[in-house]
N, CA, C and O atoms as CSV, one atom per row, in Angstrom:
chain,resi,resn,atom,element,x,y,z
A,1,MET,N,N,0.834,-0.965,0.405
A,1,MET,CA,C,-0.418,0.767,-0.211
A,1,MET,C,C,0.995,1.143,-0.529
A,1,MET,O,O,2.131,0.683,-0.643
A,2,GLU,N,N,0.402,2.060,-0.595
A,2,GLU,CA,C,0.702,2.947,-0.647
A,2,GLU,C,C,0.663,4.338,0.630
A,2,GLU,O,O,-0.342,4.681,1.253
A,3,LYS,N,N,1.919,4.890,0.741
A,3,LYS,CA,C,1.487,5.947,1.604
A,3,LYS,C,C,0.728,7.315,0.038
A,3,LYS,O,O,0.859,7.766,-1.100
A,4,GLN,N,N,-0.459,7.289,2.032
A,4,GLN,CA,C,-0.542,8.665,2.023
A,4,GLN,C,C,0.068,9.907,2.359
A,4,GLN,O,O,0.634,10.298,3.379
A,5,PRO,N,N,-0.207,10.490,1.143
A,5,PRO,CA,C,-0.251,12.217,1.327
A,5,PRO,C,C,-0.580,12.672,2.428
A,5,PRO,O,O,-1.745,12.669,2.824
A,6,ASP,N,N,0.753,13.294,3.314
A,6,ASP,CA,C,0.765,14.396,4.562
A,6,ASP,C,C,-0.599,15.674,4.669
A,6,ASP,O,O,-0.771,15.913,3.473
A,7,LYS,N,N,-0.997,16.030,4.975
A,7,LYS,CA,C,-1.801,17.343,4.668
A,7,LYS,C,C,-0.781,18.366,4.085
A,7,LYS,O,O,-0.925,18.821,2.950
A,8,MET,N,N,0.228,18.702,4.880
A,8,MET,CA,C,0.982,19.059,4.844
A,8,MET,C,C,1.757,19.740,2.750
A,8,MET,O,O,1.872,20.817,2.164
A,9,GLN,N,N,1.966,18.685,2.536
A,9,GLN,CA,C,1.991,18.184,1.371
A,9,GLN,C,C,0.944,18.541,0.049
A,9,GLN,O,O,1.083,19.045,-1.065
A,10,VAL,N,N,-0.161,17.982,0.838
A,10,VAL,CA,C,-1.103,18.375,-0.109
A,10,VAL,C,C,-2.034,19.526,-0.265
A,10,VAL,O,O,-2.826,19.931,-1.116
A,11,MET,N,N,-1.471,19.999,1.288
A,11,MET,CA,C,-1.510,22.222,0.219
A,11,MET,C,C,-0.670,22.259,-0.423
A,11,MET,O,O,-0.815,22.079,-1.632
A,12,PHE,N,N,0.659,22.531,0.185
A,12,PHE,CA,C,1.618,22.852,-0.726
A,12,PHE,C,C,1.210,22.604,-2.241
A,12,PHE,O,O,1.405,23.503,-3.059
A,13,GLU,N,N,0.594,21.282,-2.656
A,13,GLU,CA,C,0.191,20.932,-4.210
A,13,GLU,C,C,-0.852,22.315,-4.026
A,13,GLU,O,O,-1.019,23.424,-4.532
A,14,TRP,N,N,-1.253,21.702,-3.264
A,14,TRP,CA,C,-3.157,22.904,-4.112
A,14,TRP,C,C,-1.972,24.318,-4.239
A,14,TRP,O,O,-1.666,24.757,-5.348
A,15,PHE,N,N,-1.524,24.779,-3.230
A,15,PHE,CA,C,-0.651,26.840,-3.517
A,15,PHE,C,C,-0.360,26.287,-4.700
A,15,PHE,O,O,-1.066,26.423,-5.699
A,16,LEU,N,N,1.186,25.330,-4.627
A,16,LEU,CA,C,1.646,25.891,-6.537
A,16,LEU,C,C,0.360,25.443,-7.419
A,16,LEU,O,O,-0.099,26.026,-8.401
A,17,GLY,N,N,0.044,24.614,-6.993
A,17,GLY,CA,C,-1.500,24.748,-8.474
A,17,GLY,C,C,-1.940,26.128,-8.542
A,17,GLY,O,O,-1.711,26.531,-9.682
A,18,ASP,N,N,-2.416,26.939,-7.902
A,18,ASP,CA,C,-2.602,27.525,-7.255
A,18,ASP,C,C,-2.391,29.128,-8.306
A,18,ASP,O,O,-2.863,30.054,-8.965
A,19,ALA,N,N,-0.965,28.212,-7.570
A,19,ALA,CA,C,0.475,29.704,-8.093
A,19,ALA,C,C,-0.234,29.932,-9.239
A,19,ALA,O,O,-1.047,30.762,-9.644
A,20,LYS,N,N,0.652,28.346,-9.890
A,20,LYS,CA,C,0.938,28.854,-11.101
A,20,LYS,C,C,-0.218,29.161,-12.036
A,20,LYS,O,O,-0.017,30.174,-12.706
A,21,GLU,N,N,-1.959,28.247,-12.369
A,21,GLU,CA,C,-3.224,29.875,-12.575
A,21,GLU,C,C,-2.571,30.607,-12.632
A,21,GLU,O,O,-1.954,30.890,-13.660
A,22,LEU,N,N,-2.435,31.344,-11.250
A,22,LEU,CA,C,-2.173,32.929,-11.026
A,22,LEU,C,C,-1.617,33.095,-11.819
A,22,LEU,O,O,-2.142,33.824,-12.660
A,23,ALA,N,N,-0.395,32.637,-12.087
A,23,ALA,CA,C,0.841,33.306,-12.734
A,23,ALA,C,C,0.860,33.017,-14.588
A,23,ALA,O,O,1.566,33.339,-15.544
A,24,ASP,N,N,-0.538,32.116,-14.297
A,24,ASP,CA,C,-1.016,31.694,-16.375
A,24,ASP,C,C,-1.776,33.479,-16.211
A,24,ASP,O,O,-1.308,34.514,-16.686
A,25,GLN,N,N,-2.772,33.351,-15.565
A,25,GLN,CA,C,-3.813,34.708,-15.358
A,25,GLN,C,C,-2.814,35.887,-15.772
A,25,GLN,O,O,-2.725,36.534,-16.816
A,26,MET,N,N,-2.098,35.931,-14.581
A,26,MET,CA,C,-1.279,37.266,-14.967
A,26,MET,C,C,-0.392,37.413,-16.710
A,26,MET,O,O,-0.099,38.467,-17.277
A,27,GLN,N,N,-0.225,36.457,-17.045
A,27,GLN,CA,C,0.838,36.345,-18.340
A,27,GLN,C,C,-0.267,36.989,-19.549
A,27,GLN,O,O,-0.077,37.832,-20.426
A,28,LYS,N,N,-1.404,36.247,-19.198
A,28,LYS,CA,C,-1.953,37.062,-20.313
A,28,LYS,C,C,-2.784,38.281,-20.111
A,28,LYS,O,O,-3.228,38.802,-21.134
A,29,ILE,N,N,-3.049,38.789,-19.034
A,29,ILE,CA,C,-2.921,39.888,-18.573
A,29,ILE,C,C,-2.061,41.112,-18.787
A,29,ILE,O,O,-2.322,42.300,-18.976
A,30,SER,N,N,-0.893,40.378,-18.688
A,30,SER,CA,C,-0.256,41.510,-18.644
A,30,SER,C,C,0.060,41.187,-20.185
A,30,SER,O,O,0.687,42.200,-20.495
A,31,GLY,N,N,0.011,40.461,-21.233
A,31,GLY,CA,C,0.069,40.236,-23.256
A,31,GLY,C,C,-1.059,41.179,-23.281
A,31,GLY,O,O,-0.372,42.200,-23.260
A,32,ASP,N,N,-2.310,41.629,-23.311
A,32,ASP,CA,C,-3.605,41.453,-23.258
A,32,ASP,C,C,-3.266,43.293,-23.230
A,32,ASP,O,O,-3.620,44.128,-24.063
A,33,LEU,N,N,-2.391,43.511,-21.834
A,33,LEU,CA,C,-2.649,44.733,-21.712
A,33,LEU,C,C,-1.639,45.643,-21.960
A,33,LEU,O,O,-1.540,46.819,-21.609
A,34,ALA,N,N,-0.549,44.604,-22.926
A,34,ALA,CA,C,0.469,45.212,-24.071
A,34,ALA,C,C,0.473,45.860,-24.821
A,34,ALA,O,O,1.019,46.848,-25.312
A,35,LYS,N,N,-1.054,44.419,-24.992
A,35,LYS,CA,C,-1.712,44.955,-26.641
A,35,LYS,C,C,-2.433,46.333,-26.735
A,35,LYS,O,O,-2.627,47.231,-27.554
A,36,THR,N,N,-2.656,46.079,-25.735
A,36,THR,CA,C,-4.165,47.091,-25.367
A,36,THR,C,C,-3.044,49.094,-24.685
A,36,THR,O,O,-3.549,50.199,-24.482
A,37,ALA,N,N,-2.073,48.810,-24.609
A,37,ALA,CA,C,-0.826,49.970,-24.569
A,37,ALA,C,C,-1.092,50.451,-25.922
A,37,ALA,O,O,-1.614,51.470,-26.372
A,38,ALA,N,N,-0.302,48.859,-26.695
A,38,ALA,CA,C,0.038,49.579,-28.053
A,38,ALA,C,C,-1.109,50.447,-29.223
A,38,ALA,O,O,-1.041,51.477,-29.894
A,39,GLU,N,N,-1.819,49.699,-29.068
A,39,GLU,CA,C,-2.740,49.747,-29.858
A,39,GLU,C,C,-3.837,52.216,-29.447
A,39,GLU,O,O,-4.235,53.148,-30.147
A,40,ILE,N,N,-3.736,51.934,-28.196
A,40,ILE,CA,C,-3.552,53.474,-27.031
A,40,ILE,C,C,-2.804,54.445,-28.315
A,40,ILE,O,O,-3.155,55.244,-29.183
A,41,ASP,N,N,-1.310,53.672,-27.701
A,41,ASP,CA,C,-0.302,53.992,-28.483
A,41,ASP,C,C,-0.886,54.742,-29.663
A,41,ASP,O,O,-1.038,55.961,-29.588
A,42,GLY,N,N,-1.275,53.948,-30.930
A,42,GLY,CA,C,-0.994,53.955,-32.149
A,42,GLY,C,C,-2.390,54.851,-32.541
A,42,GLY,O,O,-2.260,55.731,-33.393
A,43,ALA,N,N,-3.525,54.663,-32.013
A,43,ALA,CA,C,-4.537,56.051,-31.542
A,43,ALA,C,C,-4.537,57.261,-31.331
A,43,ALA,O,O,-5.406,58.032,-31.737
A,44,THR,N,N,-3.113,57.703,-30.371
A,44,THR,CA,C,-2.909,58.745,-30.114
A,44,THR,C,C,-2.058,59.130,-30.921
A,44,THR,O,O,-1.859,60.341,-30.829
A,45,LYS,N,N,-1.099,58.309,-32.147
A,45,LYS,CA,C,-0.631,59.539,-33.024
A,45,LYS,C,C,-1.969,59.549,-33.524
A,45,LYS,O,O,-2.241,60.747,-33.603
A,46,GLY,N,N,-2.555,59.157,-33.751
A,46,GLY,CA,C,-3.964,58.783,-35.068
A,46,GLY,C,C,-4.174,60.801,-34.834
A,46,GLY,O,O,-4.063,61.785,-35.565
A,47,ILE,N,N,-4.473,60.570,-33.574
A,47,ILE,CA,C,-4.794,61.892,-33.044
A,47,ILE,C,C,-4.884,62.573,-33.091
A,47,ILE,O,O,-5.886,63.282,-33.189
A,48,SER,N,N,-3.486,62.825,-33.032
A,48,SER,CA,C,-2.995,63.690,-32.994
A,48,SER,C,C,-2.370,64.478,-34.568
A,48,SER,O,O,-2.134,65.627,-34.941
A,49,ALA,N,N,-2.304,63.339,-35.051
A,49,ALA,CA,C,-2.186,64.243,-36.628
A,49,ALA,C,C,-2.905,64.612,-37.263
A,49,ALA,O,O,-2.687,65.300,-38.260
A,50,ALA,N,N,-4.438,64.091,-36.674
A,50,ALA,CA,C,-5.351,64.146,-37.053
A,50,ALA,C,C,-5.990,66.033,-36.661
A,50,ALA,O,O,-6.660,66.859,-37.281
A,51,VAL,N,N,-5.477,65.997,-35.653
A,51,VAL,CA,C,-5.680,67.382,-35.023
A,51,VAL,C,C,-4.708,68.763,-35.223
A,51,VAL,O,O,-5.042,69.947,-35.184
A,52,GLU,N,N,-3.436,68.178,-35.442
A,52,GLU,CA,C,-2.165,68.954,-36.273
A,52,GLU,C,C,-3.002,68.800,-37.795
A,52,GLU,O,O,-2.085,68.777,-38.616
A,53,ALA,N,N,-3.758,68.733,-38.228
A,53,ALA,CA,C,-4.076,68.390,-40.167
A,53,ALA,C,C,-5.396,69.369,-39.847
A,53,ALA,O,O,-5.723,70.020,-40.839
A,54,SER,N,N,-6.271,69.619,-38.585
A,54,SER,CA,C,-7.517,70.370,-38.578
A,54,SER,C,C,-7.306,71.337,-38.091
A,54,SER,O,O,-8.235,72.062,-37.733
A,55,LYS,N,N,-5.678,71.764,-37.867
A,55,LYS,CA,C,-5.326,72.699,-37.425
A,55,LYS,C,C,-4.908,73.697,-38.150
A,55,LYS,O,O,-4.941,74.906,-37.923
A,56,ILE,N,N,-4.442,72.994,-39.201
A,56,ILE,CA,C,-3.392,73.810,-40.454
A,56,ILE,C,C,-4.558,74.529,-40.903
A,56,ILE,O,O,-4.896,75.709,-41.002
A,57,GLU,N,N,-5.298,72.822,-41.259
A,57,GLU,CA,C,-7.200,73.596,-42.188
A,57,GLU,C,C,-7.694,75.005,-41.244
A,57,GLU,O,O,-7.032,76.026,-41.431
A,58,THR,N,N,-8.329,75.036,-40.689
A,58,THR,CA,C,-8.235,76.134,-39.424
A,58,THR,C,C,-7.889,77.345,-40.156
A,58,THR,O,O,-8.684,78.197,-40.553
A,59,ILE,N,N,-6.205,77.334,-40.343
A,59,ILE,CA,C,-5.464,78.571,-40.192
A,59,ILE,C,C,-5.904,78.924,-42.089
A,59,ILE,O,O,-6.694,79.516,-42.824
A,60,ALA,N,N,-5.193,78.401,-42.073
A,60,ALA,CA,C,-5.867,78.156,-44.071
A,60,ALA,C,C,-6.805,79.068,-44.216
A,60,ALA,O,O,-6.682,80.153,-44.784
A,61,ALA,N,N,-8.264,78.393,-43.423
A,61,ALA,CA,C,-9.410,78.580,-43.768
A,61,ALA,C,C,-9.733,80.234,-43.088
A,61,ALA,O,O,-10.626,80.918,-43.588
A,62,GLN,N,N,-9.010,80.681,-42.074
A,62,GLN,CA,C,-9.342,81.996,-41.310
A,62,GLN,C,C,-8.605,82.816,-42.371
A,62,GLN,O,O,-8.951,83.986,-42.533
A,63,ARG,N,N,-7.929,82.460,-42.876
A,63,ARG,CA,C,-6.298,82.989,-43.477
A,63,ARG,C,C,-7.061,84.166,-44.963
A,63,ARG,O,O,-7.131,85.290,-45.459
A,64,GLU,N,N,-7.528,82.488,-45.028
A,64,GLU,CA,C,-8.737,82.916,-46.986
A,64,GLU,C,C,-9.896,83.873,-46.430
A,64,GLU,O,O,-10.202,84.850,-47.112
A,65,LEU,N,N,-10.690,83.579,-44.965
A,65,LEU,CA,C,-11.536,84.100,-44.687
A,65,LEU,C,C,-11.439,86.079,-43.748
A,65,LEU,O,O,-12.024,87.009,-43.194
A,66,ALA,N,N,-10.288,85.537,-44.215
A,66,ALA,CA,C,-9.857,87.634,-43.205
A,66,ALA,C,C,-9.316,88.303,-44.983
A,66,ALA,O,O,-9.172,89.434,-45.446
A,67,ALA,N,N,-9.180,87.118,-45.449
A,67,ALA,CA,C,-8.467,87.492,-47.636
A,67,ALA,C,C,-9.793,88.217,-48.424
A,67,ALA,O,O,-9.774,89.080,-49.302
A,68,SER,N,N,-10.804,87.624,-47.860
A,68,SER,CA,C,-12.285,88.033,-48.821
A,68,SER,C,C,-13.067,89.186,-47.505
A,68,SER,O,O,-13.875,90.079,-47.764
A,69,LEU,N,N,-12.618,88.882,-46.329
A,69,LEU,CA,C,-13.555,89.710,-45.993
A,69,LEU,C,C,-12.718,90.922,-46.080
A,69,LEU,O,O,-13.549,91.830,-46.088
A,70,LYS,N,N,-11.799,91.337,-46.135
A,70,LYS,CA,C,-10.670,92.370,-46.976
A,70,LYS,C,C,-11.412,92.923,-48.318
A,70,LYS,O,O,-12.260,93.809,-48.420
A,71,LYS,N,N,-10.915,92.249,-49.133
A,71,LYS,CA,C,-11.560,92.151,-50.311
A,71,LYS,C,C,-13.446,92.451,-50.255
A,71,LYS,O,O,-13.985,92.636,-51.346
A,72,ALA,N,N,-13.920,92.466,-49.573
A,72,ALA,CA,C,-15.410,92.517,-49.647
A,72,ALA,C,C,-15.358,94.343,-49.095
A,72,ALA,O,O,-15.795,95.392,-49.569
A,73,ALA,N,N,-14.617,93.987,-47.933
A,73,ALA,CA,C,-14.593,95.816,-47.602
A,73,ALA,C,C,-14.600,97.174,-48.537
A,73,ALA,O,O,-15.408,98.093,-48.670
A,74,SER,N,N,-12.712,96.724,-49.397
A,74,SER,CA,C,-12.581,97.218,-50.601
A,74,SER,C,C,-13.191,97.584,-51.337
A,74,SER,O,O,-12.999,98.599,-52.007
A,75,ASP,N,N,-14.512,96.487,-51.422
A,75,ASP,CA,C,-15.038,96.282,-53.092
A,75,ASP,C,C,-16.527,97.507,-52.440
A,75,ASP,O,O,-17.391,98.008,-53.160
A,76,ASN,N,N,-16.401,97.656,-51.180
A,76,ASN,CA,C,-17.950,98.306,-50.512
A,76,ASN,C,C,-17.346,99.735,-50.846
A,76,ASN,O,O,-17.860,100.576,-51.584
A,77,ALA,N,N,-16.065,99.845,-50.105
A,77,ALA,CA,C,-15.637,101.298,-50.164
A,77,ALA,C,C,-15.375,101.668,-51.742
A,77,ALA,O,O,-16.115,102.625,-51.970
A,78,GLU,N,N,-14.732,101.370,-52.789
A,78,GLU,CA,C,-14.988,101.286,-53.720
A,78,GLU,C,C,-16.703,101.576,-55.080
A,78,GLU,O,O,-17.019,102.395,-55.943
A,79,PHE,N,N,-17.306,100.293,-54.449
A,79,PHE,CA,C,-18.978,100.956,-54.959
A,79,PHE,C,C,-19.270,102.114,-54.094
A,79,PHE,O,O,-20.172,102.767,-54.618
A,80,ALA,N,N,-18.878,102.632,-52.988
A,80,ALA,CA,C,-19.348,103.907,-52.209
A,80,ALA,C,C,-18.959,104.839,-52.406
A,80,ALA,O,O,-19.489,105.803,-51.854
A,81,LYS,N,N,-17.832,105.039,-53.292
A,81,LYS,CA,C,-16.594,105.863,-53.635
A,81,LYS,C,C,-17.712,106.572,-55.616
A,81,LYS,O,O,-18.197,107.623,-56.035
A,82,MET,N,N,-17.543,105.142,-56.101
A,82,MET,CA,C,-18.650,105.608,-57.129
A,82,MET,C,C,-20.372,105.782,-57.504
A,82,MET,O,O,-20.612,106.137,-58.658
A,83,LEU,N,N,-21.384,105.580,-56.713
A,83,LEU,CA,C,-22.243,105.698,-55.719
A,83,LEU,C,C,-21.815,107.148,-55.320
A,83,LEU,O,O,-22.249,108.024,-56.068
A,84,MET,N,N,-21.210,107.463,-54.503
A,84,MET,CA,C,-21.599,109.115,-54.523
A,84,MET,C,C,-20.730,109.861,-55.716
A,84,MET,O,O,-20.509,111.061,-55.560
A,85,LYS,N,N,-20.391,109.417,-56.515
A,85,LYS,CA,C,-19.841,110.407,-57.646
A,85,LYS,C,C,-21.348,110.034,-58.875
A,85,LYS,O,O,-21.951,110.900,-59.509
A,86,SER,N,N,-21.507,109.195,-58.893
A,86,SER,CA,C,-22.888,109.413,-59.891
A,86,SER,C,C,-24.320,110.245,-58.634
A,86,SER,O,O,-25.282,110.956,-58.925
A,87,GLN,N,N,-24.016,109.919,-57.777
A,87,GLN,CA,C,-25.611,110.995,-57.093
A,87,GLN,C,C,-24.517,112.432,-57.218
A,87,GLN,O,O,-25.034,113.386,-56.637
A,88,ALA,N,N,-23.485,112.691,-57.686
A,88,ALA,CA,C,-22.828,114.260,-57.447
A,88,ALA,C,C,-23.009,114.748,-59.000
A,88,ALA,O,O,-23.043,115.941,-59.302
A,89,THR,N,N,-23.116,113.719,-59.913
A,89,THR,CA,C,-23.409,113.803,-60.949
A,89,THR,C,C,-24.392,114.018,-61.067
A,89,THR,O,O,-24.625,115.119,-61.567
A,90,PHE,N,N,-25.548,113.164,-60.709
A,90,PHE,CA,C,-26.676,112.883,-60.955
A,90,PHE,C,C,-27.606,114.277,-60.252
A,90,PHE,O,O,-28.722,114.091,-60.738
A,91,GLY,N,N,-27.686,115.344,-59.514
A,91,GLY,CA,C,-27.176,116.116,-58.432
A,91,GLY,C,C,-27.084,117.461,-59.584
A,91,GLY,O,O,-28.047,118.136,-59.948
A,92,ASN,N,N,-26.294,117.552,-59.828
A,92,ASN,CA,C,-25.340,118.473,-60.891
A,92,ASN,C,C,-26.696,118.633,-61.819
A,92,ASN,O,O,-27.475,119.580,-61.924
A,93,GLU,N,N,-26.671,117.247,-62.496
A,93,GLU,CA,C,-27.880,117.061,-63.841
A,93,GLU,C,C,-28.899,117.769,-63.760
A,93,GLU,O,O,-29.494,118.687,-64.324
A,94,LEU,N,N,-28.962,116.798,-62.528
A,94,LEU,CA,C,-30.716,117.734,-61.518
A,94,LEU,C,C,-30.471,119.358,-62.048
A,94,LEU,O,O,-30.627,119.431,-63.267
A,95,LYS,N,N,-30.343,119.837,-61.814
A,95,LYS,CA,C,-29.770,121.224,-60.727
A,95,LYS,C,C,-29.824,122.243,-62.863
A,95,LYS,O,O,-30.266,123.391,-62.853
A,96,SER,N,N,-29.516,121.841,-63.832
A,96,SER,CA,C,-29.476,121.765,-64.919
A,96,SER,C,C,-29.722,122.051,-65.375
A,96,SER,O,O,-29.518,123.080,-66.019
A,97,ARG,N,N,-30.727,120.880,-65.345
A,97,ARG,CA,C,-32.133,121.317,-66.776
A,97,ARG,C,C,-33.445,121.913,-65.193
A,97,ARG,O,O,-34.612,121.966,-65.580
A,98,ILE,N,N,-33.268,122.236,-63.894
A,98,ILE,CA,C,-34.475,123.106,-63.447
A,98,ILE,C,C,-34.267,123.949,-63.834
A,98,ILE,O,O,-35.094,124.808,-64.140
A,99,LEU,N,N,-32.576,124.043,-64.017
A,99,LEU,CA,C,-32.304,125.794,-64.257
A,99,LEU,C,C,-32.864,125.992,-66.211
A,99,LEU,O,O,-34.045,126.303,-66.366
A,100,ILE,N,N,-31.903,125.781,-67.647
A,100,ILE,CA,C,-33.171,125.466,-67.807
A,100,ILE,C,C,-34.633,125.154,-68.231
A,100,ILE,O,O,-34.985,125.220,-69.408
A,101,TYR,N,N,-35.322,124.871,-67.391
A,101,TYR,CA,C,-36.143,124.758,-66.986
A,101,TYR,C,C,-36.746,125.923,-66.819
A,101,TYR,O,O,-37.453,126.586,-67.578
A,102,THR,N,N,-36.486,126.043,-66.045
A,102,THR,CA,C,-36.765,127.346,-64.781
A,102,THR,C,C,-36.152,128.974,-65.287
A,102,THR,O,O,-36.485,129.890,-64.535
A,103,VAL,N,N,-35.064,129.446,-66.824
A,103,VAL,CA,C,-35.426,129.865,-67.699
A,103,VAL,C,C,-36.196,130.480,-68.604
A,103,VAL,O,O,-36.656,131.555,-68.990
A,104,GLY,N,N,-36.089,128.475,-68.896
A,104,GLY,CA,C,-37.301,128.837,-70.606
A,104,GLY,C,C,-38.133,129.289,-70.021
A,104,GLY,O,O,-38.684,130.304,-70.448
A,105,GLY,N,N,-38.440,128.824,-69.089
A,105,GLY,CA,C,-40.037,129.017,-68.030
A,105,GLY,C,C,-40.845,130.630,-68.301
A,105,GLY,O,O,-41.867,131.091,-68.810
A,106,SER,N,N,-39.308,131.179,-67.407
A,106,SER,CA,C,-39.835,132.746,-67.196
A,106,SER,C,C,-39.281,133.280,-68.654
A,106,SER,O,O,-39.605,134.461,-68.779
A,107,LEU,N,N,-38.654,132.863,-69.635
A,107,LEU,CA,C,-38.742,133.979,-70.694
A,107,LEU,C,C,-40.194,132.758,-71.810
A,107,LEU,O,O,-40.888,133.301,-72.671
A,108,ILE,N,N,-40.255,132.068,-71.671
A,108,ILE,CA,C,-41.938,131.612,-72.136
A,108,ILE,C,C,-42.647,132.920,-71.865
A,108,ILE,O,O,-42.733,133.878,-72.632
A,109,GLY,N,N,-43.345,132.749,-70.139
A,109,GLY,CA,C,-43.894,133.618,-69.530
A,109,GLY,C,C,-43.540,135.203,-69.868
A,109,GLY,O,O,-44.245,136.076,-70.373
A,110,GLY,N,N,-42.660,135.221,-69.561
A,110,GLY,CA,C,-41.949,136.777,-69.897
A,110,GLY,C,C,-42.590,137.373,-71.559
A,110,GLY,O,O,-43.181,138.435,-71.755
A,111,ALA,N,N,-42.403,136.805,-72.107
A,111,ALA,CA,C,-42.963,136.717,-73.844
A,111,ALA,C,C,-44.244,136.288,-73.849
A,111,ALA,O,O,-44.688,136.626,-74.946
A,112,VAL,N,N,-45.212,135.647,-73.142
A,112,VAL,CA,C,-47.166,136.008,-73.329
A,112,VAL,C,C,-46.964,137.339,-72.979
A,112,VAL,O,O,-47.206,138.362,-73.618
A,113,GLY,N,N,-46.300,137.119,-71.446
A,113,GLY,CA,C,-46.984,138.704,-70.476
A,113,GLY,C,C,-46.784,139.984,-71.343
A,113,GLY,O,O,-47.342,141.036,-71.029
A,114,ALA,N,N,-45.961,139.879,-72.467
A,114,ALA,CA,C,-45.050,141.352,-72.895
A,114,ALA,C,C,-45.621,140.784,-73.840
A,114,ALA,O,O,-46.246,140.165,-72.979
A,115,LEU,N,N,-46.125,140.282,-75.026
A,115,LEU,CA,C,-47.516,140.218,-75.735
A,115,LEU,C,C,-48.838,140.546,-75.990
A,115,LEU,O,O,-49.536,140.940,-76.924
A,116,ILE,N,N,-48.961,140.121,-74.369
A,116,ILE,CA,C,-51.042,140.307,-73.715
A,116,ILE,C,C,-50.439,141.773,-73.294
A,116,ILE,O,O,-50.991,142.571,-74.051
A,117,VAL,N,N,-49.366,142.622,-72.240
A,117,VAL,CA,C,-49.577,143.540,-71.968
A,117,VAL,C,C,-49.293,144.413,-73.766
A,117,VAL,O,O,-49.593,145.557,-73.426
A,118,ALA,N,N,-49.110,144.475,-74.545
A,118,ALA,CA,C,-49.114,145.261,-76.379
A,118,ALA,C,C,-50.229,145.010,-76.877
A,118,ALA,O,O,-50.917,145.891,-77.391
A,119,LEU,N,N,-50.531,143.963,-76.816
A,119,LEU,CA,C,-51.906,143.451,-77.393
A,119,LEU,C,C,-53.063,144.072,-76.721
A,119,LEU,O,O,-53.919,144.584,-77.443
A,120,PHE,N,N,-53.218,144.100,-75.359
A,120,PHE,CA,C,-54.448,145.181,-74.814
A,120,PHE,C,C,-53.645,146.863,-74.736
A,120,PHE,O,O,-54.212,147.776,-74.135
A,121,THR,N,N,-52.699,147.004,-75.219
A,121,THR,CA,C,-52.403,148.619,-74.816
A,121,THR,C,C,-51.941,148.963,-76.102
A,121,THR,O,O,-50.722,149.080,-76.229
A,122,HIS,N,N,-52.515,149.109,-76.879
A,122,HIS,CA,C,-53.103,149.303,-78.003
A,122,HIS,C,C,-54.221,149.518,-78.716
A,122,HIS,O,O,-54.159,149.643,-79.939
């Protein structure tokens, strides 16, 4: 008959078995953590590149917008000058026409008045 192991030996083997299982699980978890860390590192680099690219695009868009606004302000100022010149020209033409019509009307009125006076005085 074989000798049965004593309690100390059974406990020691049980402890060793659990320790091996724990060590295997720790190695698996360590591998998973390393893989996850590498994925996070890759994602971080990708995000950093995307942020940098969007920053460059934003700066370019802001410069383009500033140039467009500057051109629009210049165009508006040019239009305002042209409008003021046009209004001044129109005003001068209107004054000239009014003067011509006034003088013409006065001459015609004076002539009609003189004709009436001449007809009734003879």
